[in-house]
Structure formats: structure tokens, C-alpha cells
gemmi code that builds the backbone of each chain (N, CA, C; Angstrom):
import gemmi

chains = {
    "A": [
        ("MET", (80.651, 112.853, 86.644), (81.078, 111.169, 86.364), (80.337, 110.471, 87.533)),
        ("LYS", (79.952, 109.227, 87.005), (79.293, 108.490, 87.470), (80.104, 107.318, 87.681)),
        ("LEU", (80.310, 106.684, 89.174), (80.997, 105.540, 89.305), (80.139, 104.732, 90.142)),
        ("LEU", (80.606, 103.125, 89.812), (80.154, 102.022, 90.360), (80.861, 101.282, 90.947)),
        ("ALA", (80.620, 101.079, 92.618), (81.461, 100.162, 93.140), (80.769, 98.837, 93.401)),
        ("VAL", (81.106, 97.700, 92.901), (80.761, 96.287, 92.893), (81.392, 95.470, 93.945)),
        ("CYS", (80.366, 94.917, 94.616), (81.066, 93.583, 95.218), (79.753, 92.551, 95.467)),
        ("GLY", (80.211, 91.655, 96.286), (79.129, 90.400, 96.333), (77.867, 90.635, 96.951)),
        ("MET", (77.756, 91.367, 97.730), (76.438, 91.740, 98.625), (76.018, 93.444, 98.383)),
        ("GLY", (76.936, 93.982, 98.008), (76.450, 95.440, 97.874), (76.626, 96.458, 99.223)),
        ("ILE", (77.060, 95.351, 100.263), (77.052, 96.047, 101.813), (78.153, 96.066, 102.514)),
        ("GLY", (79.147, 95.585, 101.774), (80.553, 95.405, 102.673), (81.660, 96.074, 101.909)),
        ("THR", (81.856, 95.220, 101.279), (83.604, 95.418, 100.662), (83.086, 96.737, 99.481)),
        ("SER", (81.752, 96.997, 98.814), (81.583, 97.954, 98.289), (81.481, 99.493, 98.840)),
        ("ILE", (81.196, 99.149, 100.112), (81.028, 100.828, 100.988), (82.578, 101.013, 101.360)),
        ("ILE", (83.338, 99.797, 101.677), (84.721, 100.382, 101.932), (85.415, 101.103, 100.732)),
        ("LEU", (85.055, 100.564, 99.580), (85.434, 101.001, 98.055), (84.885, 102.005, 97.602)),
        ("LYS", (83.734, 102.395, 98.030), (82.790, 103.593, 97.753), (83.755, 104.866, 98.471)),
        ("THR", (83.763, 104.446, 100.002), (84.451, 105.361, 100.738), (85.964, 106.046, 100.231)),
        ("ASN", (86.696, 105.017, 100.063), (88.021, 105.466, 99.716), (88.216, 105.822, 97.934)),
        ("ALA", (86.928, 105.470, 97.247), (86.895, 106.359, 95.701), (86.750, 107.561, 95.883)),
        ("GLU", (85.969, 108.036, 96.705), (85.722, 109.161, 96.996), (86.526, 110.309, 96.961)),
        ("GLN", (87.408, 109.605, 97.942), (88.439, 110.604, 98.496), (89.345, 110.227, 97.181)),
        ("ALA", (89.779, 109.150, 96.525), (90.429, 109.457, 95.391), (89.947, 110.460, 94.472)),
        ("LEU", (88.641, 110.755, 94.450), (88.334, 111.417, 93.388), (88.483, 112.989, 93.781)),
        ("ARG", (88.247, 113.159, 95.267), (88.773, 114.616, 95.736), (90.073, 114.876, 95.452)),
        ("ASN", (91.146, 113.381, 95.525), (92.458, 113.819, 95.289), (92.681, 114.440, 93.643)),
        ("LEU", (91.817, 113.946, 92.826), (91.873, 113.946, 91.507), (91.139, 115.396, 91.048)),
        ("GLY", (90.506, 116.261, 91.878), (90.133, 116.846, 91.637), (88.754, 117.083, 90.722)),
        ("VAL", (88.068, 115.654, 90.488), (86.966, 115.398, 89.727), (85.702, 115.163, 90.373)),
        ("ASP", (84.987, 115.903, 89.851), (83.472, 116.005, 90.300), (82.697, 114.583, 89.902)),
        ("GLY", (82.340, 113.634, 91.308), (81.654, 112.808, 90.538), (81.074, 111.890, 91.958)),
        ("GLU", (80.087, 110.975, 91.520), (78.995, 110.448, 92.355), (79.280, 108.789, 92.332)),
        ("VAL", (79.714, 108.107, 93.482), (80.051, 106.747, 93.749), (78.652, 105.986, 94.325)),
        ("GLU", (78.114, 105.069, 93.468), (77.138, 104.320, 94.091), (77.670, 102.972, 94.079)),
        ("VAL", (76.826, 102.081, 95.153), (77.307, 100.764, 95.342), (76.320, 99.529, 94.303)),
        ("ALA", (76.395, 98.626, 94.309), (75.976, 97.470, 93.654), (76.093, 96.246, 94.184)),
        ("ASP", (75.112, 95.062, 94.112), (75.897, 93.863, 94.442), (76.220, 93.044, 92.817)),
        ("ILE", (76.885, 91.931, 92.853), (77.517, 91.331, 91.854), (76.291, 91.070, 90.958)),
        ("GLY", (74.749, 90.658, 91.126), (73.606, 90.014, 90.760), (73.147, 91.555, 90.039)),
        ("THR", (73.215, 92.563, 90.547), (72.358, 93.552, 89.888), (73.822, 94.737, 88.893)),
        ("ALA", (74.855, 94.231, 89.042), (75.905, 95.290, 88.874), (75.831, 95.435, 87.156)),
        ("ARG", (75.544, 94.448, 86.298), (75.380, 94.617, 84.874), (74.144, 95.734, 84.432)),
        ("GLY", (73.211, 95.626, 85.123), (72.237, 96.614, 84.989), (72.577, 98.143, 85.302)),
        ("ALA", (73.161, 98.192, 86.569), (73.565, 99.378, 86.969), (74.771, 100.023, 86.287)),
        ("ALA", (75.660, 99.215, 85.706), (76.654, 99.542, 84.888), (76.414, 100.370, 83.620)),
        ("VAL", (75.212, 100.416, 82.985), (74.744, 100.729, 82.016), (74.912, 102.329, 81.783)),
        ("THR", (74.486, 102.853, 83.177), (74.795, 104.461, 83.521), (75.790, 104.866, 84.216)),
        ("ALA", (77.045, 103.748, 84.200), (78.089, 104.310, 84.713), (78.958, 104.623, 83.939)),
        ("ASP", (79.896, 105.562, 84.374), (81.264, 105.583, 83.448), (82.310, 104.683, 83.799)),
        ("VAL", (82.575, 104.567, 84.758), (83.453, 103.738, 85.512), (83.074, 102.672, 86.413)),
        ("VAL", (83.233, 101.566, 86.381), (83.198, 100.269, 87.544), (84.021, 100.126, 88.300)),
        ("LEU", (84.383, 100.315, 89.661), (85.430, 99.714, 90.441), (84.962, 98.183, 90.996)),
        ("THR", (86.062, 97.264, 91.064), (85.618, 96.242, 91.785), (86.883, 95.528, 91.541)),
        ("SER", (86.800, 94.058, 92.290), (88.150, 93.501, 92.447), (88.340, 92.236, 91.069)),
        ("ALA", (89.365, 91.786, 91.049), (89.538, 90.779, 89.780), (88.755, 90.058, 89.681)),
        ("GLU", (88.439, 89.263, 90.644), (87.280, 88.181, 90.550), (86.121, 88.819, 90.261)),
        ("LEU", (85.391, 89.620, 90.424), (84.253, 89.847, 90.304), (84.286, 90.715, 89.178)),
        ("ALA", (85.176, 91.147, 88.621), (85.193, 91.992, 87.074), (85.188, 90.707, 86.186)),
        ("ALA", (85.855, 89.755, 86.538), (85.540, 88.558, 85.328), (84.156, 88.086, 85.366)),
        ("GLU", (83.887, 88.114, 86.504), (82.012, 87.690, 86.801), (81.084, 88.594, 85.791)),
        ("LEU", (81.642, 89.917, 86.221), (80.941, 91.013, 85.415), (80.936, 90.728, 83.707)),
        ("GLY", (81.888, 90.733, 83.541), (81.694, 90.410, 82.105), (81.913, 91.907, 81.287)),
        ("GLU", (81.813, 91.755, 79.995), (81.970, 93.174, 79.114), (80.813, 94.260, 79.684)),
        ("VAL", (80.950, 95.237, 79.851), (80.319, 96.498, 80.035), (80.800, 97.738, 79.203)),
        ("ASP", (80.015, 98.541, 79.102), (80.503, 100.038, 78.376), (81.189, 100.543, 79.104)),
        ("ALA", (80.974, 100.541, 80.399), (81.814, 101.637, 81.498), (83.214, 100.842, 81.452)),
        ("GLU", (84.245, 102.057, 81.627), (85.723, 101.672, 82.098), (85.669, 100.861, 83.265)),
        ("VAL", (86.036, 99.404, 83.221), (85.900, 98.472, 84.387), (87.465, 98.997, 85.199)),
        ("VAL", (87.663, 99.227, 86.522), (89.079, 99.369, 87.052), (89.034, 98.129, 88.017)),
        ("VAL", (89.930, 97.581, 88.152), (90.240, 96.139, 88.829), (91.212, 97.100, 90.155)),
        ("VAL", (90.598, 96.489, 91.347), (91.561, 97.235, 92.302), (91.798, 96.246, 93.308)),
        ("ASP", (93.114, 96.031, 93.506), (93.415, 95.204, 94.353), (93.133, 95.247, 95.819)),
        ("ASN", (93.663, 96.568, 96.241), (93.586, 96.959, 97.576), (92.977, 98.169, 97.743)),
        ("PHE", (91.599, 97.635, 98.283), (90.263, 98.578, 98.437), (90.661, 99.577, 99.567)),
        ("VAL", (91.706, 99.673, 100.215), (92.157, 100.867, 100.972), (92.960, 101.514, 100.721)),
        ("ASP", (93.824, 101.307, 99.817), (94.859, 102.021, 99.524), (94.655, 103.138, 98.428)),
        ("VAL", (94.326, 104.353, 98.932), (93.774, 105.657, 98.153), (94.780, 105.704, 97.059)),
        ("ASP", (95.912, 105.492, 97.228), (97.029, 105.746, 96.283), (96.728, 105.063, 95.185)),
        ("GLU", (96.704, 103.712, 95.255), (96.315, 102.835, 94.202), (94.829, 103.001, 93.541)),
        ("ILE", (93.970, 103.663, 94.099), (92.650, 103.935, 93.430), (92.635, 105.146, 92.975)),
        ("THR", (93.450, 105.947, 93.594), (93.715, 107.565, 92.630), (94.481, 107.123, 91.438)),
        ("GLY", (95.388, 106.095, 91.399), (96.421, 106.402, 90.192), (95.490, 105.616, 89.233)),
        ("LYS", (94.942, 104.333, 89.671), (93.781, 103.678, 88.537), (92.746, 104.479, 88.332)),
        ("LEU", (91.882, 105.192, 88.615), (91.090, 106.109, 88.609), (91.358, 107.440, 87.492)),
        ("SER", (92.542, 107.944, 87.749), (93.035, 108.867, 86.949), (93.116, 108.287, 85.403)),
        ("ALA", (93.969, 106.957, 85.378), (93.783, 106.626, 83.789), (92.561, 106.235, 83.372)),
        ("ALA", (91.370, 105.796, 84.081), (90.097, 105.716, 83.718), (89.204, 106.979, 83.460)),
        ("VAL", (89.540, 107.945, 84.326), (88.920, 109.299, 83.723), (89.457, 109.774, 82.710)),
        ("ARG", (90.611, 109.502, 82.069), (91.362, 110.075, 81.255), (91.001, 109.242, 79.970)),
        ("ALA", (90.624, 107.739, 80.207), (90.357, 107.278, 78.945), (88.699, 107.591, 78.477)),
        ("ARG", (87.918, 108.013, 79.504), (86.482, 108.560, 79.314), (86.421, 109.777, 78.878)),
        ("GLY", (87.927, 110.611, 78.704), (87.550, 111.776, 78.424), (87.157, 112.850, 79.443)),
    ],
    "B": [
        ("MET", (64.685, 102.276, 109.883), (65.410, 102.602, 110.555), (65.540, 104.234, 110.919)),
        ("THR", (65.815, 104.573, 111.820), (66.007, 106.063, 111.852), (67.105, 106.758, 111.497)),
        ("ALA", (66.864, 107.914, 111.191), (68.411, 108.608, 110.425), (69.489, 108.711, 111.580)),
        ("ASN", (69.301, 108.350, 112.830), (70.329, 108.366, 113.715), (71.276, 107.139, 113.501)),
        ("SER", (70.520, 106.004, 113.236), (71.105, 104.657, 113.204), (72.097, 104.586, 112.085)),
        ("GLN", (72.323, 105.549, 111.254), (73.370, 105.591, 110.105), (74.283, 106.363, 111.078)),
        ("GLN", (74.384, 107.150, 112.050), (75.330, 107.686, 112.813), (76.325, 106.849, 113.658)),
        ("ILE", (76.160, 105.498, 113.644), (76.464, 104.651, 114.742), (78.235, 104.743, 114.342)),
        ("ALA", (78.605, 104.996, 115.893), (79.978, 104.962, 116.240), (80.996, 103.868, 115.757)),
        ("LEU", (81.979, 104.200, 115.241), (82.723, 102.417, 115.115), (82.537, 101.763, 116.383)),
        ("LEU", (83.511, 102.615, 117.572), (83.341, 102.001, 118.796), (82.146, 101.233, 119.213)),
        ("ASP", (80.937, 101.883, 119.172), (79.368, 101.273, 119.563), (79.104, 99.652, 118.720)),
        ("ALA", (79.876, 99.829, 117.528), (79.488, 98.646, 116.534), (80.517, 97.747, 116.940)),
        ("LEU", (81.619, 97.863, 117.819), (82.622, 97.037, 118.144), (82.867, 96.823, 119.711)),
        ("PRO", (81.870, 96.057, 120.142), (82.042, 96.135, 121.854), (83.471, 95.271, 122.353)),
        ("GLU", (83.632, 95.136, 123.335), (84.582, 94.566, 123.767), (84.790, 93.171, 123.334)),
        ("THR", (83.499, 92.571, 123.527), (83.271, 91.141, 123.546), (83.053, 90.634, 122.085)),
        ("ALA", (83.450, 91.953, 121.183), (83.558, 91.624, 119.792), (84.910, 91.510, 119.245)),
        ("VAL", (85.832, 91.674, 120.098), (87.215, 91.828, 119.650), (88.154, 90.843, 120.600)),
        ("ALA", (88.939, 90.083, 119.428), (89.777, 89.165, 120.175), (91.298, 89.030, 119.367)),
        ("VAL", (92.149, 89.014, 120.070), (93.934, 89.081, 119.434), (94.162, 87.626, 119.702)),
        ("GLY", (95.370, 87.166, 118.765), (95.827, 85.755, 118.807), (94.748, 84.758, 118.753)),
        ("VAL", (94.264, 84.939, 117.873), (93.033, 83.890, 117.497), (93.563, 82.793, 116.746)),
        ("ARG", (93.616, 81.704, 117.082), (93.989, 80.827, 116.749), (92.964, 79.991, 115.538)),
        ("ALA", (93.714, 79.848, 114.043), (92.735, 79.270, 113.306), (93.623, 78.403, 111.997)),
        ("ALA", (93.191, 77.471, 111.748), (94.224, 76.437, 110.863), (93.745, 76.947, 109.328)),
        ("ASP", (92.476, 77.590, 108.701), (92.216, 77.813, 107.673), (91.238, 78.761, 107.464)),
        ("TRP", (90.747, 79.582, 106.411), (89.995, 80.499, 106.134), (88.532, 80.235, 106.894)),
        ("ARG", (88.378, 78.903, 106.792), (86.947, 79.000, 107.296), (87.069, 78.848, 108.853)),
        ("GLU", (87.879, 78.463, 109.440), (88.334, 78.611, 111.208), (88.254, 80.155, 111.473)),
        ("ALA", (89.003, 81.012, 110.358), (89.331, 82.438, 110.274), (87.741, 83.086, 110.316)),
        ("ILE", (87.179, 82.650, 109.427), (85.895, 83.275, 109.285), (84.777, 83.207, 110.565)),
        ("THR", (85.179, 81.898, 111.115), (84.042, 81.087, 112.219), (84.475, 82.028, 113.304)),
        ("ALA", (85.663, 82.281, 113.583), (86.307, 83.136, 114.869), (85.468, 84.654, 114.709)),
        ("SER", (85.556, 85.389, 113.634), (84.843, 86.311, 113.244), (83.243, 86.243, 113.706)),
        ("GLY", (82.717, 85.127, 113.203), (81.167, 84.935, 113.480), (81.013, 84.773, 114.910)),
        ("ASP", (81.803, 83.895, 115.536), (81.622, 83.404, 117.047), (81.767, 84.901, 117.701)),
        ("LEU", (82.780, 85.712, 117.588), (82.764, 87.120, 118.298), (81.529, 87.730, 117.829)),
        ("LEU", (80.664, 87.823, 116.936), (79.345, 88.569, 116.501), (78.205, 88.043, 117.457)),
        ("VAL", (78.559, 86.801, 117.543), (77.633, 85.948, 118.314), (77.731, 86.542, 119.807)),
        ("ALA", (78.767, 86.601, 120.177), (79.334, 86.609, 121.693), (78.758, 87.925, 122.092)),
        ("SER", (78.603, 88.717, 120.852), (78.276, 90.285, 121.257), (77.044, 90.631, 121.193)),
        ("GLY", (76.283, 89.212, 120.362), (74.716, 89.787, 120.579), (74.126, 90.306, 119.116)),
        ("ALA", (75.057, 90.249, 118.141), (75.090, 90.782, 116.941), (74.113, 89.719, 116.050)),
        ("THR", (74.494, 88.680, 116.310), (73.818, 87.665, 115.207), (73.642, 86.319, 115.890)),
        ("THR", (73.287, 85.330, 115.571), (73.054, 83.913, 115.854), (74.070, 83.004, 115.020)),
        ("ASP", (74.355, 81.760, 115.425), (75.584, 81.278, 114.740), (75.178, 80.586, 113.231)),
        ("ALA", (73.780, 80.867, 112.752), (73.716, 80.972, 111.545), (74.053, 81.822, 110.384)),
        ("TYR", (74.354, 83.167, 110.841), (75.102, 84.193, 110.001), (76.396, 83.679, 109.710)),
        ("THR", (77.304, 83.007, 110.859), (78.386, 82.385, 110.625), (78.396, 81.656, 109.490)),
        ("ALA", (77.478, 80.955, 109.278), (77.344, 79.901, 108.235), (77.223, 80.478, 106.748)),
        ("GLU", (76.422, 81.421, 107.189), (76.268, 82.464, 105.885), (77.301, 83.038, 105.572)),
        ("MET", (78.320, 83.455, 106.289), (79.614, 84.338, 105.569), (80.307, 83.045, 105.325)),
        ("ILE", (80.325, 81.838, 105.600), (81.055, 80.838, 105.192), (80.614, 80.707, 103.437)),
        ("ASP", (79.307, 80.374, 103.374), (78.764, 80.518, 102.191), (79.140, 81.406, 101.203)),
        ("THR", (79.063, 82.602, 101.458), (79.374, 83.640, 100.784), (80.759, 83.498, 100.129)),
        ("VAL", (81.620, 83.055, 100.734), (83.016, 82.966, 100.051), (82.867, 81.881, 99.238)),
        ("GLU", (82.483, 80.681, 99.977), (82.004, 79.350, 98.896), (81.743, 80.114, 97.373)),
        ("ARG", (80.476, 80.768, 97.735), (79.484, 81.038, 96.216), (80.416, 82.181, 95.496)),
        ("LEU", (81.322, 83.131, 96.225), (81.352, 84.232, 95.411), (83.147, 84.472, 95.275)),
        ("GLY", (83.791, 83.322, 96.178), (85.244, 83.271, 96.120), (85.733, 84.321, 97.194)),
        ("PRO", (87.192, 84.398, 97.376), (87.796, 85.148, 98.798), (87.920, 86.683, 98.375)),
        ("TYR", (86.632, 87.420, 97.540), (86.938, 88.931, 97.010), (86.767, 89.308, 98.521)),
        ("ILE", (86.187, 89.232, 99.459), (86.448, 89.591, 100.780), (87.719, 90.026, 101.452)),
        ("VAL", (88.745, 89.476, 100.884), (90.144, 89.979, 101.162), (90.388, 91.172, 100.542)),
        ("LEU", (90.155, 92.317, 100.830), (90.137, 93.519, 100.373), (91.342, 94.461, 100.563)),
        ("ALA", (92.229, 93.740, 101.034), (93.470, 94.475, 101.412), (94.667, 93.389, 101.902)),
        ("PRO", (95.632, 93.920, 101.623), (96.945, 92.565, 101.948), (96.380, 92.457, 103.690)),
        ("GLY", (96.298, 91.237, 103.766), (96.061, 90.439, 105.233), (94.789, 90.871, 105.655)),
        ("LEU", (93.670, 91.659, 105.199), (92.607, 91.793, 105.670), (91.339, 91.249, 105.293)),
        ("ALA", (90.546, 90.550, 105.725), (89.265, 90.399, 104.914), (88.269, 90.808, 105.850)),
        ("LEU", (87.144, 91.240, 105.019), (85.952, 91.888, 105.779), (84.667, 90.520, 105.555)),
        ("ALA", (84.810, 89.631, 106.598), (83.277, 88.782, 106.700), (82.189, 88.988, 106.670)),
        ("HIS", (81.440, 88.668, 105.728), (80.025, 89.276, 105.859), (78.976, 88.602, 104.946)),
        ("SER", (77.879, 88.834, 105.315), (76.776, 87.829, 104.143), (75.917, 89.315, 103.940)),
        ("ARG", (74.618, 88.854, 103.807), (73.373, 89.855, 103.511), (73.034, 89.849, 104.765)),
        ("PRO", (71.976, 90.922, 105.052), (70.842, 90.869, 105.982), (70.255, 89.902, 106.138)),
        ("SER", (70.022, 89.168, 107.039), (68.927, 88.044, 107.216), (68.239, 87.886, 108.638)),
        ("PRO", (67.491, 87.138, 109.068), (66.656, 86.682, 110.013), (67.851, 86.506, 111.331)),
        ("SER", (69.331, 85.910, 110.659), (70.273, 85.857, 111.719), (71.089, 86.574, 112.286)),
        ("VAL", (70.891, 87.930, 111.621), (71.346, 89.032, 112.140), (70.280, 90.079, 113.116)),
        ("LEU", (70.866, 90.213, 114.734), (69.868, 90.605, 115.665), (70.033, 92.194, 115.659)),
        ("ARG", (71.394, 92.587, 115.442), (71.651, 93.943, 115.189), (72.843, 94.448, 114.575)),
        ("THR", (73.002, 95.714, 114.050), (74.108, 95.697, 113.099), (75.410, 95.740, 114.043)),
        ("GLY", (76.585, 95.373, 113.732), (77.808, 94.959, 114.527), (78.835, 94.521, 113.857)),
        ("LEU", (80.153, 94.714, 114.265), (81.269, 94.503, 113.742), (81.785, 93.796, 114.759)),
        ("SER", (82.969, 92.779, 114.369), (83.810, 91.943, 115.262), (85.174, 92.004, 114.756)),
        ("TRP", (85.972, 91.639, 115.518), (87.382, 92.174, 115.354), (88.436, 90.731, 115.491)),
        ("ALA", (88.837, 89.763, 114.749), (89.536, 88.897, 114.818), (90.893, 88.726, 114.642)),
        ("ALA", (92.022, 88.943, 115.145), (93.499, 89.067, 114.768), (94.005, 87.691, 115.260)),
        ("LEU", (94.522, 87.365, 114.107), (94.984, 85.941, 114.179), (96.297, 85.588, 114.450)),
        ("ALA", (96.378, 84.447, 115.278), (97.832, 84.304, 115.832), (98.676, 84.065, 114.680)),
        ("ALA", (98.216, 83.470, 113.702), (99.048, 83.273, 112.391), (98.373, 83.487, 111.326)),
        ("PRO", (98.822, 83.911, 110.288), (98.216, 84.394, 109.230), (97.720, 83.094, 108.573)),
        ("VAL", (96.540, 83.017, 107.672), (96.211, 81.971, 106.854), (95.641, 82.277, 105.487)),
        ("PRO", (96.029, 81.324, 104.652), (95.588, 81.885, 103.263), (93.896, 81.620, 102.950)),
        ("PHE", (93.363, 82.401, 102.181), (91.924, 82.680, 101.809), (92.014, 82.221, 100.317)),
        ("GLY", (92.994, 82.169, 99.313), (93.165, 81.682, 98.157), (92.656, 83.272, 97.626)),
        ("HIS", (93.295, 84.389, 98.332), (93.145, 85.513, 97.179), (94.577, 85.577, 96.484)),
        ("GLU", (94.395, 85.924, 95.185), (95.454, 86.154, 94.486), (96.747, 87.301, 94.969)),
        ("ALA", (96.184, 88.490, 95.514), (96.800, 89.669, 95.398), (96.902, 90.182, 96.963)),
        ("ASN", (96.025, 89.539, 98.113), (96.290, 89.800, 99.257), (96.208, 89.043, 100.415)),
        ("ASP", (96.401, 87.719, 99.893), (96.882, 86.370, 100.841), (98.218, 86.839, 101.702)),
        ("PRO", (98.327, 86.196, 102.638), (97.300, 85.419, 103.536), (96.877, 86.628, 104.466)),
        ("VAL", (95.743, 85.775, 105.087), (95.000, 86.917, 106.184), (95.501, 86.947, 107.608)),
        ("ARG", (95.552, 88.053, 107.868), (96.070, 88.347, 109.598), (94.896, 89.071, 110.402)),
        ("LEU", (94.017, 89.571, 109.641), (93.056, 90.053, 110.596), (91.644, 89.842, 109.584)),
        ("VAL", (90.247, 89.370, 110.541), (89.385, 89.152, 109.822), (88.240, 90.102, 110.752)),
        ("ILE", (87.677, 91.053, 109.860), (86.703, 91.568, 110.398), (85.474, 91.545, 109.948)),
        ("GLY", (84.357, 91.132, 111.053), (83.269, 90.337, 110.496), (82.219, 91.677, 110.855)),
        ("LEU", (81.327, 91.474, 109.705), (80.086, 92.589, 109.656), (78.640, 92.118, 109.455)),
        ("ALA", (77.991, 92.444, 110.507), (76.725, 92.052, 110.364), (75.818, 93.470, 110.155)),
        ("ALA", (74.845, 93.112, 109.083), (74.253, 94.396, 108.878), (72.519, 94.005, 108.693)),
        ("VAL", (71.808, 95.051, 109.579), (70.442, 94.541, 109.483), (69.576, 95.037, 108.103)),
        ("ASP", (70.225, 96.200, 107.674), (69.746, 96.451, 106.425), (70.969, 96.891, 105.606)),
        ("HIS", (70.575, 97.784, 104.411), (71.486, 98.333, 103.563), (72.132, 99.538, 103.754)),
        ("ASP", (71.216, 100.167, 104.928), (71.933, 101.779, 105.346), (72.402, 101.764, 106.657)),
        ("ALA", (71.803, 101.031, 107.937), (72.199, 101.325, 109.231), (73.582, 101.225, 109.698)),
        ("HIS", (74.443, 100.640, 108.636), (75.839, 100.517, 109.187), (76.784, 101.102, 108.489)),
        ("SER", (76.297, 101.858, 107.393), (77.137, 102.480, 106.286), (78.141, 103.817, 106.807)),
        ("GLY", (77.548, 104.523, 107.802), (78.084, 105.684, 108.526), (79.628, 105.024, 109.380)),
        ("ALA", (79.599, 103.566, 110.176), (80.451, 103.177, 110.838), (81.137, 102.506, 109.748)),
        ("LEU", (81.174, 101.769, 108.590), (81.463, 101.211, 107.688), (82.313, 102.374, 107.095)),
        ("ALA", (81.996, 103.364, 106.747), (82.859, 104.492, 106.107), (84.007, 104.917, 107.118)),
        ("LYS", (83.547, 105.092, 108.371), (84.761, 105.242, 109.204), (85.975, 104.534, 109.290)),
        ("LEU", (85.198, 102.909, 109.082), (86.124, 102.024, 109.135), (87.143, 101.854, 108.015)),
        ("ALA", (86.348, 102.449, 106.976), (87.027, 102.214, 105.461), (88.373, 103.316, 105.509)),
        ("ARG", (87.814, 104.777, 106.432), (89.012, 105.574, 106.117), (90.246, 105.255, 107.214)),
        ("MET", (89.661, 104.488, 108.522), (90.852, 103.828, 109.535), (91.821, 102.836, 108.624)),
        ("LEU", (90.847, 102.244, 108.098), (91.745, 100.965, 107.112), (92.807, 101.745, 106.397)),
        ("ALA", (92.650, 102.780, 105.731), (93.240, 103.384, 104.426), (94.526, 104.293, 105.598)),
        ("ASP", (94.329, 104.247, 106.876), (95.341, 105.066, 107.568), (96.362, 104.059, 107.881)),
        ("THR", (97.516, 104.236, 107.139), (98.475, 102.755, 107.195), (99.323, 102.865, 109.036)),
        ("ASP", (99.418, 104.079, 109.648), (100.103, 104.115, 110.710), (98.934, 103.508, 111.849)),
        ("ARG", (98.029, 104.080, 111.659), (96.913, 103.357, 112.799), (96.955, 102.110, 112.434)),
        ("MET", (96.594, 101.524, 111.314), (96.667, 100.065, 111.122), (97.891, 99.428, 111.673)),
        ("ARG", (98.885, 99.926, 111.157), (100.417, 99.339, 112.038), (100.122, 99.144, 113.381)),
        ("ALA", (99.846, 100.140, 114.204), (99.595, 100.018, 115.565), (98.632, 99.135, 115.914)),
        ("LEU", (97.313, 99.047, 115.128), (96.368, 97.941, 115.650), (96.909, 96.616, 115.525)),
        ("GLN", (97.774, 96.404, 114.461), (98.265, 95.074, 114.072), (99.138, 94.569, 115.312)),
        ("ASP", (99.471, 95.421, 115.885), (100.443, 95.134, 116.850), (99.898, 95.275, 118.020)),
        ("ALA", (98.759, 95.394, 118.598), (97.699, 95.624, 119.706), (97.854, 93.798, 120.195)),
        ("THR", (98.234, 93.884, 121.559), (98.230, 92.557, 122.259), (97.083, 92.300, 123.192)),
        ("SER", (95.891, 93.184, 122.938), (94.480, 92.763, 123.702), (93.567, 93.759, 123.181)),
        ("ALA", (92.423, 93.082, 123.381), (91.030, 93.529, 123.026), (90.868, 95.045, 123.511)),
        ("ALA", (91.362, 95.407, 124.653), (91.445, 96.808, 125.057), (92.087, 97.633, 124.468)),
        ("GLU", (93.227, 97.335, 124.054), (94.005, 98.112, 123.297), (93.671, 98.420, 122.016)),
        ("VAL", (93.108, 97.474, 121.237), (92.443, 97.518, 120.184), (91.472, 98.735, 120.059)),
        ("ARG", (90.561, 98.213, 121.253), (89.367, 99.492, 121.179), (89.844, 100.904, 121.569)),
        ("ARG", (91.013, 100.830, 122.413), (91.563, 102.495, 122.744), (91.982, 102.958, 121.591)),
        ("LEU", (92.618, 102.202, 120.528), (93.370, 102.658, 119.426), (92.518, 103.001, 118.393)),
        ("ILE", (91.145, 102.740, 118.234), (90.104, 102.756, 117.479), (89.439, 104.134, 118.374)),
        ("SER", (89.405, 104.124, 119.559), (88.617, 105.234, 119.870), (89.398, 106.586, 119.812)),
        ("GLU", (91.022, 106.644, 119.931), (91.619, 107.476, 119.708), (91.637, 107.939, 118.404)),
        ("TYR", (91.368, 107.001, 117.273), (90.974, 107.647, 115.937), (89.707, 108.085, 115.769)),
        ("GLU", (88.956, 107.408, 116.108), (87.500, 108.441, 116.135), (87.509, 109.796, 116.824)),
        ("GLY", (88.040, 109.500, 118.052), (88.085, 111.180, 118.990), (88.762, 111.914, 117.919)),
        ("GLY", (89.923, 111.389, 117.261), (90.554, 112.569, 116.484), (89.698, 112.921, 115.401)),
        ("LEU", (88.836, 112.527, 114.721), (87.856, 112.891, 113.567), (87.071, 114.005, 113.963)),
        ("GLN", (86.583, 114.426, 115.332), (85.748, 115.087, 115.494), (86.346, 116.558, 115.738)),
    ],
}
model = gemmi.Model(1)
for chain_id, residues in chains.items():
    chain = gemmi.Chain(chain_id)
    for i, (resn, *xyz) in enumerate(residues, 1):
        res = gemmi.Residue()
        res.name, res.seqid = resn, gemmi.SeqId(i, " ")
        for name, pos in zip(("N", "CA", "C"), xyz):
            atom = gemmi.Atom()
            atom.name, atom.element = name, gemmi.Element(name[0])
            atom.pos, atom.b_iso = gemmi.Position(*pos), 0.0
            res.add_atom(atom)
        chain.add_residue(res)
    model.add_chain(chain)
structure = gemmi.Structure()
structure.add_model(model)
structure.setup_entities()
């Protein structure tokens, strides 16, 4: 499973999200890899991703992509990320 | 950057000159400015970086408010970043950033990065500490910069 954490710059918020998404994957027992991207390159990077994690605002900016888009409100709430990722992983088969 | 630079301790990235509690800010710009001034005070950035952090929110919106009450103010690596560093501005009173889910903000953490990698170890540790609700509750109640750093030091010590 390939995940992409997207933030404005790809250096701050997305690394916080990546770290806690990796914990969420471990909680779910899902084998996966989380990469980061800034919003400028996210559409291209999303082509090879199964799941994109980002904020509501940046999800709107990202637009339609083939990957499952998971909107996270609280980037440090591993329970929220685990719950939302679980649904996305199921949707992805 | 050497491989070692990826192992920056959280506490090393956050010297006492970069930490302040009871910071007065009337709005989100003043709140970000406070976190930027602390980065300048600790020698991590020049004033230009503070303006770049504000510009980021003006262009991309308040997505930096990544959890209830918490903003991670930052911009891109640029000439105004002198070295990788963090700052910690705990506000005297919360201010709205215009974020739908996570307003108002009580704590602004400033981040200055020299490149895309050097800070990632410290930031990953920060991410895990922010996810630790007990530790964050204690940090929100801290009444001095020394206490903030002591609580972070305890947290990092516990990881080893």
C-alpha cells in the first residue's frame, strides 16, 4: 500500500502526518509506505499512490485524483488517522 | 548535510531562547510573528523568514493549524534560514487562524529547515510527542520556558 501525505511545502505538516500515519498503519497491521509531497507536485505524485492523506483545504486544491483521498482534521490524532485509513484501505481492496 | 544531521534531538532544535510562554498576540499574524521572533532570537533565521511564514498562510490558507489549538508555522528552506530550528510560542490567549476544525490556536510551533531532510528526525519526534495527549496537556500548562524544555527533555529521555 502506497500512501502520500500532502501539505503546502512538503517539509512540515506532511512530515507530522507521515509519522503518525506510519503509526496508524502499524496499528492496522497494514504493510505500507508513506511519502510526502507539497501541493504543487502532489497531483503527479498521487498517480502512483493508493491513498492520499491531507487537510480539507488542500484536498479541495488537489482536486480529483484516482487515489482514495483521506481528509484528516487532527494530524496528531493517531486514532482519527487509524479510523479513516482503515476505511480507505478497505475501499482499496 | 551529513547523516548525523538527521538525528537532531528535539531539545537541541529548541534552545531556551526559542521558547516563550504567556505570549501576547492579537491575531494570527502576531502569533506567527511571535514564533518567528523566537527563531530569530535563537539564531535560526533572519526576520525575512517570519514574513515568509506569514506569506505561506496568506497563499495556502490556515492548513498549518494541524491539530486543535496547534499551528506549525513554517515556510520553505530559503536564504533567510541560517540553521534548522524550532520555536515554541505558547499564547496568553487563543487566537483564531480561520481554520474550520482546529481554531482557536493556543500554541504556535515555528519550524525553520535548511533543506528537506535535516530536520525530519526532530520533526518525527515532535509528531510523536504531539500525539501524546498526557505530555501535551502538561506542556500546555507549563508556566516557563525552562519547564517546557524540562518536559520535552523527559519525553525524549523516555524514548531511549
